[in-house]
C-alpha positions in Angstrom: 0.0 0.0 0.0 1.3 3.4 -0.9 2.3 5.4 2.2 0.1 8.4 1.7 -2.8 6.0 1.2 -2.2 4.6 4.7 -2.7 8.0 6.2 -5.9 8.7 4.2 -7.4 5.3 5.3 -6.4 5.9 8.9 -7.9 9.4 9.0 -11.1 8.0 7.6 -11.1 5.2 10.1 -10.5 7.6 13.0 -13.6 9.7 12.1 -15.8 6.7 11.2 -15.1 4.8 14.4 -14.9 7.7 16.8 -11.2 8.2 17.4 -10.6 11.8 16.1 -13.0 14.4 14.7 -12.3 17.8 13.1 -12.9 20.5 15.6 -16.1 22.6 15.0 -16.8 20.4 11.9 -20.4 21.6 11.5 -19.1 25.1 11.0 -16.5 24.0 8.4 -13.8 23.1 10.9 -10.9 24.9 12.5 -7.6 24.2 10.8 -5.2 21.9 12.7 -7.4 21.6 15.8 -8.9 18.2 16.6 -11.4 16.7 19.0 -11.0 13.2 20.4 -14.1 11.0 20.2 -15.0 8.2 22.6 -12.4 5.8 21.5 -9.7 8.4 20.9 -10.2 9.8 24.4 -9.7 6.3 25.8 -6.6 5.7 23.7 -5.0 9.0 24.7 -5.9 8.5 28.4 -4.3 5.1 28.3 -1.1 6.7 26.9 -1.1 9.3 29.6 -1.8 6.8 32.4 1.0 4.5 31.3 3.4 7.5 31.1 2.3 8.8 34.6 2.7 5.3 36.1 6.2 4.8 34.6 7.4 8.3 35.5 5.7 9.0 38.9 4.0 6.1 40.6 6.6 3.5 39.8 9.5 5.7 41.1 10.3 7.4 44.4 12.5 10.1 42.9 9.9 11.9 40.7 6.9 14.0 41.9 3.8 15.0 39.9 2.6 18.5 39.2 -0.3 20.2 37.4 0.6 23.8 36.8 -1.7 26.4 35.4 -1.8 27.2 31.7 -1.7 31.0 32.4 1.5 32.3 34.0 3.0 35.6 34.9 4.2 37.2 31.6 7.7 37.6 33.1 8.1 33.8 33.0 8.1 33.9 29.2 10.6 36.8 29.2 13.0 34.9 31.4 12.6 31.7 29.3 13.4 33.6 26.1 10.0 32.9 24.5 8.9 36.5 24.1 12.1 37.5 22.3 13.1 34.3 20.6 10.2 31.8 20.2 9.8 32.7 16.5 9.7 31.2 13.0 10.4 32.9 9.7 7.2 33.5 7.8 6.6 34.2 4.1 3.3 35.0 2.3 2.4 34.3 -1.2 0.8 37.4 -2.6 -1.0 35.4 -5.3 -2.7 32.5 -3.4 -2.5 34.2 0.1 -1.0 31.0 1.6 1.6 31.2 4.3 4.8 29.1 4.7 7.8 28.8 7.0 10.7 30.3 5.1 13.1 27.7 6.4 10.8 24.8 5.2 9.9 25.8 1.7 11.5 22.7 0.3 9.1 20.5 2.3 6.0 22.6 1.3 3.7 22.3 -1.7 2.5 25.2 -3.8 -1.3 25.3 -3.5 -1.5 26.4 -7.2 0.8 23.6 -8.4 1.3 20.8 -5.8 4.2 19.3 -7.8 6.3 22.4 -7.1 7.5 24.1 -4.0 6.3 27.6 -3.1 8.2 30.2 -5.1 8.9 27.7 -8.0 5.6 28.2 -9.8 5.6 31.0 -12.3 2.8 32.9 -10.6 4.2 32.7 -7.1 5.1 36.0 -5.5 6.6 35.5 -2.1 7.2 38.2 0.5 10.4 38.8 2.3 10.7 36.6 5.4 9.6 38.1 8.7 9.7 36.7 12.2 6.5 35.4 13.7 6.1 34.7 17.4 4.4 31.3 18.0 2.8 32.2 21.3 -0.9 32.9 21.5 -1.5 36.2 23.3 -4.6 37.1 25.3 -5.6 39.6 27.9 -6.2 39.3 31.6 -9.0 41.4 33.1 -11.6 43.6 31.4 -9.3 46.1 29.6 -7.1 45.1 26.6 -4.0 47.0 27.5 -0.3 46.0 27.6 -0.2 45.7 31.4 -2.7 42.8 31.2 -1.1 40.8 28.5 -0.8 37.1 29.2 0.1 34.1 27.0 -1.2 30.6 26.6 1.8 28.5 27.5 3.7 27.1 24.5 5.2 24.4 26.7 4.7 22.8 30.2 8.3 22.9 31.3 8.3 26.5 32.6 5.5 25.6 35.1 7.9 23.0 36.5 10.9 25.3 36.8 8.9 28.1 38.6 7.5 25.4 41.1 10.9 23.7 41.6 11.4 25.1 45.1 7.8 24.5 46.1 8.0 20.9 45.2 11.4 20.4 46.6 10.4 21.8 50.0 7.0 20.3 50.2 8.0 16.8 49.1 11.3 16.8 51.1 13.1 15.3 48.1 16.8 15.4 47.7 18.8 15.6 44.5 18.7 13.9 42.1 14.9 14.1 41.7 12.4 15.0 39.0 9.1 16.7 38.5 6.6 15.4 35.9 3.6 17.0 34.3 1.0 16.3 31.7 -0.8 19.3 30.3 -2.0 21.4 27.4 0.3 23.7 25.4 -0.5 26.0 22.5 1.6 27.1 19.5 0.4 29.3 16.7 2.2 27.2 14.1 2.5 28.6 10.6 2.4 25.2 8.9 0.8 22.6 11.1 -0.3 19.3 9.5 0.0 15.6 9.2 -3.3 15.0 11.0 -2.8 15.1 14.8 1.1 15.1 14.5 1.5 18.9 14.5 -1.4 21.0 15.9 -2.0 24.3 17.4 -3.4 22.9 20.7 -1.7 19.7 22.0 -0.8 17.9 25.2 2.7 17.4 26.5 4.1 14.8 28.9 7.2 16.3 30.3 9.6 15.5 33.1 12.5 17.7 34.4 15.1 15.8 36.3 17.3 17.9 38.6 20.8 16.7 39.2 24.1 17.8 40.7 26.4 19.6 38.2 28.7 17.0 36.8 26.2 14.2 37.0 24.0 15.3 34.1 25.9 13.3 31.5 25.3 10.0 33.3 21.6 10.8 33.9 21.2 11.9 30.3 22.2 8.5 29.0 20.2 6.7 31.6 17.0 8.6 30.6 17.7 8.0 26.9 17.6 4.3 27.6 14.5 4.4 29.8 12.5 6.4 27.4 13.3 4.3 24.4 12.4 1.2 26.4 9.0 2.8 27.3 8.0 3.3 23.7 8.9 -0.3 22.8 6.9 -1.5 25.8 3.9 0.2 24.2 4.2 -2.3 21.4 5.8 -0.1 18.7 7.8 -2.0 16.1 11.6 -1.6 17.1 12.6 -1.2 13.4 10.3 1.8 13.2 12.2 3.6 16.0 15.5 5.4 15.9 17.6 8.1 17.5 18.4 11.4 15.9 21.1 13.5 17.5 20.9 17.3 17.4 24.1 18.9 16.1 25.3 22.3 15.0 22.4 24.7 14.3 19.9 22.1 15.3 21.0 22.2 18.9 18.9 24.8 20.9 20.9 27.6 22.5 20.1 26.3 26.0 20.9 22.6 25.3 24.3 20.9 25.9 23.1 17.7 24.2 19.8 16.6 22.6 18.4 13.4 21.1 15.0 12.8 19.5 13.3 9.5 19.4 11.9 9.3 15.9 9.3 7.0 14.4 9.0 6.2 10.7 5.5 7.6 9.8 4.0 7.3 6.3 5.1 10.9 5.8 8.7 10.2 6.9 10.8 9.9 10.1 9.6 12.4 12.7 10.1 13.2 16.4 7.8 11.7 19.1 10.0 12.5 22.1 13.0 14.6 22.9 15.6 14.0 25.6 17.7 17.2 26.4 20.6 18.1 28.6 19.6 21.7 29.5 22.4 22.4 31.9 21.6 25.2 34.4 20.1 27.6 31.8 16.5 27.5 33.0 17.0 28.0 36.7 19.7 30.6 36.1 17.3 32.7 34.0 14.4 32.4 36.5 16.7 33.2 39.4 17.9 36.4 37.6 14.5 37.6 36.5 12.6 36.8 39.7 15.2 37.7 42.2 14.4 34.5 44.1 17.3 32.2 45.1 16.8 28.9 43.5 20.1 27.2 44.6 20.0 23.8 46.2 21.7 23.3 49.6 23.7 20.1 49.6 23.9 19.3 53.4 26.4 16.4 52.9 28.9 18.6 51.0 27.9 21.8 52.7 27.6 23.6 49.4 25.0 25.5 47.4 24.6 25.2 43.6 22.0 25.5 40.9 21.0 22.0 39.7 21.4 21.0 36.1 18.4 19.6 34.3 17.8 16.6 32.1 14.5 16.8 30.3 12.3 14.2 28.7 9.5 15.7 26.6 6.9 13.6 24.7 3.7 14.6 22.9 0.6 12.6 24.0 -1.1 13.3 20.7 2.0 12.3 18.7 2.3 9.0 20.7 -1.4 8.3 20.1 -0.9 8.9 16.4 2.2 6.7 16.4 0.2 3.9 18.1 -2.6 4.2 15.5 -0.1 4.2 12.5 1.9 1.3 14.0 -1.2 -0.8 14.7 -3.0 -0.2 11.4 -3.0 -3.1 8.9 -5.2 -4.6 6.2 -5.2 -8.3 5.3 -7.2 -10.8 3.3 -9.1 -13.4 5.3 -11.2 -16.0 3.4 -11.4 -13.6 0.4 -12.5 -10.6 2.5 -10.5 -7.6 3.5 -10.0 -7.4 7.2 -8.9 -4.0 8.8 -7.2 -4.4 12.1 -5.7 -2.0 14.7 -3.3 -4.4 16.4 -2.8 -2.4 19.6 -0.9 -3.7 22.5 -3.8 -4.7 24.9 -2.6 -2.2 27.4 -3.3 0.8 25.2 -6.4 -0.6 23.4 -9.4 1.7 24.0 -11.8 -1.3 24.5 -10.4 -4.3 26.2 -13.2 -6.8 25.5 -16.5 -6.9 23.6 -19.3 -9.2 24.8 -21.8 -10.7 22.3 -24.8 -13.0 22.5 -24.6 -15.3 19.5 -28.3 -14.8 18.8 -31.0 -12.7 20.5 -32.9 -15.6 22.0 -32.7 -18.6 24.3 -31.6 -16.4 27.3 -28.3 -15.5 25.5 -28.9 -11.7 25.7 -29.6 -11.9 29.4 -26.5 -14.0 30.1 -24.3 -11.8 27.9 -25.7 -8.7 29.6 -25.0 -10.2 33.1 -21.4 -11.0 32.0 -20.9 -7.6 30.4 -22.1 -5.7 33.6 -19.7 -7.8 35.7 -16.6 -7.2 33.4 -17.2 -3.5 32.9 -16.5 -3.0 36.7 -12.9 -3.8 35.9 -12.3 -3.3 32.2 -13.5 -1.0 29.4 -16.0 -3.2 27.6 -18.4 -3.0 24.8 -21.7 -4.8 24.2 -23.0 -5.6 20.7 -25.9 -7.7 19.7 -26.5 -6.3 16.2 -25.8 -8.2 13.0 -24.0 -11.5 12.2 -21.3 -12.6 14.6 -18.6 -12.3 11.9 -19.6 -8.7 11.2 -19.4 -7.9 14.9 -15.9 -9.4 15.1 -14.8 -7.2 12.1 -16.1 -4.1 13.8 -14.1 -4.8 16.9 -11.0 -5.7 14.9 -11.2 -2.3 13.3 -11.1 -0.5 16.6 -8.4 -2.7 18.1 -10.3 -4.7 20.7 -8.1 -7.6 21.7 -10.8 -10.0 22.9 -14.3 -10.8 21.8 -16.5 -12.9 24.2 -19.5 -14.8 22.8 -22.3 -16.3 24.8 -23.6 -19.2 22.7 -25.8 -22.4 23.0 -23.2 -24.2 25.1 -23.2 -21.5 27.7 -26.5 -22.6 29.2 -25.2 -26.2 29.5 -21.8 -25.6 31.2 -21.5 -21.8 31.9 -18.6 -21.5 29.5 -18.1 -18.9 26.8 -15.9 -18.4 23.7 -13.0 -15.9 23.8 -11.8 -15.0 20.4 -8.3 -13.4 20.0 -8.1 -10.4 17.6 -4.7 -11.1 16.0 -4.7 -14.9 15.6 -8.5 -15.2 15.5 -8.0 -18.4 17.6 -10.8 -19.2 20.1 -10.6 -20.4 23.7 -13.4 -21.9 25.8 -13.4 -20.3 29.3 -15.7 -20.7 32.3 -17.8 -17.6 33.0 -16.5 -17.4 36.5 -12.9 -17.3 35.1 -13.3 -14.7 32.4 -12.3 -11.7 34.5 -9.1 -13.5 35.6 -8.4 -14.7 32.1 -8.6 -11.1 30.8 -6.6 -9.6 33.7 -3.7 -12.0 33.0 -3.6 -11.0 29.3 -4.1 -7.3 29.8 
């Protein structure tokens, strides 16, 4: 299958089956803003829950945080976002389209898609001008400069300004980290590729504070841990790789940076970054706030600003990666079967319960089983259509197990469990179904 066709089919599936919808679609939609439907909300929540468990609940050296989206405007001056969070923008005077000046070779001319902007004879591009990516709004009733605030373009700054609060309230000692999942907003010039690059998105970030001199060891340790996490989600190892930032790619605040990239149908692209940020962030906030942010090391009787190792992943990008990685089409008995082969841990629906037919007390028994299982797992009940068609509907949304109440159930209280990937079937006693699922989920 051609790679662009994969994305077209996946986008269609996501709308049809309730994963992702275009925002404000009945009004024509809002560009590069997306809503998550019932199944998409479950998928994304599973991603965030697994990240939070791995980063916070399974460790004793990382604390959780939920900082506000709106922050004091001085925060963004200190971080450099007001002055430097910009992209070069060019306009086409003919078609009125806008492009990033440094990415023209990756863009398509709207008038002639086989050419890049500026290569078509009627293209008239303006000179590049710098465009700040932060959304600006106003606090209070009067729109004046004194009340300007910004929608945060990243969640990391909320961690830095709360570093002392968390350190003191949790009684942690270095090295320790602060993790946060939250919304961020960037007024991207050229967003796209479905939910990969959007103007409103959700970040999963962790800032790990270490003693100067120890950052190199922790940087490598976190590189290994974060790659292992993505593989544990079930992503194909051959589709994952490292990309090291060098030269002009390296941000001014970073001493080292690596991206975890995935091979999407539109090419290799970043899904998580691991950065050695040195003491840049705490130094800047100490200077601009006038508040001492040094750590007192009692054992060494010294004070110093901690260095920071950052891990930053996009919940939306990871969700898209899981969708792309899981999508497949195959021929079964002469029919096309569409499957989302999710790892059961991330699947939106864990099990579907069916009565084979709507008679002979099968619906009542199936409903009883469904109501029991849904107390522990996200389940779905379906009694419409042929059993084969119901299986196909669940395959398409990635449900790993389908449970059917049939004629034998009344005789021995057993049911059929059908596996999504192999389509093999097991006979399991009704009293053992919950334990059977728990073991495999």
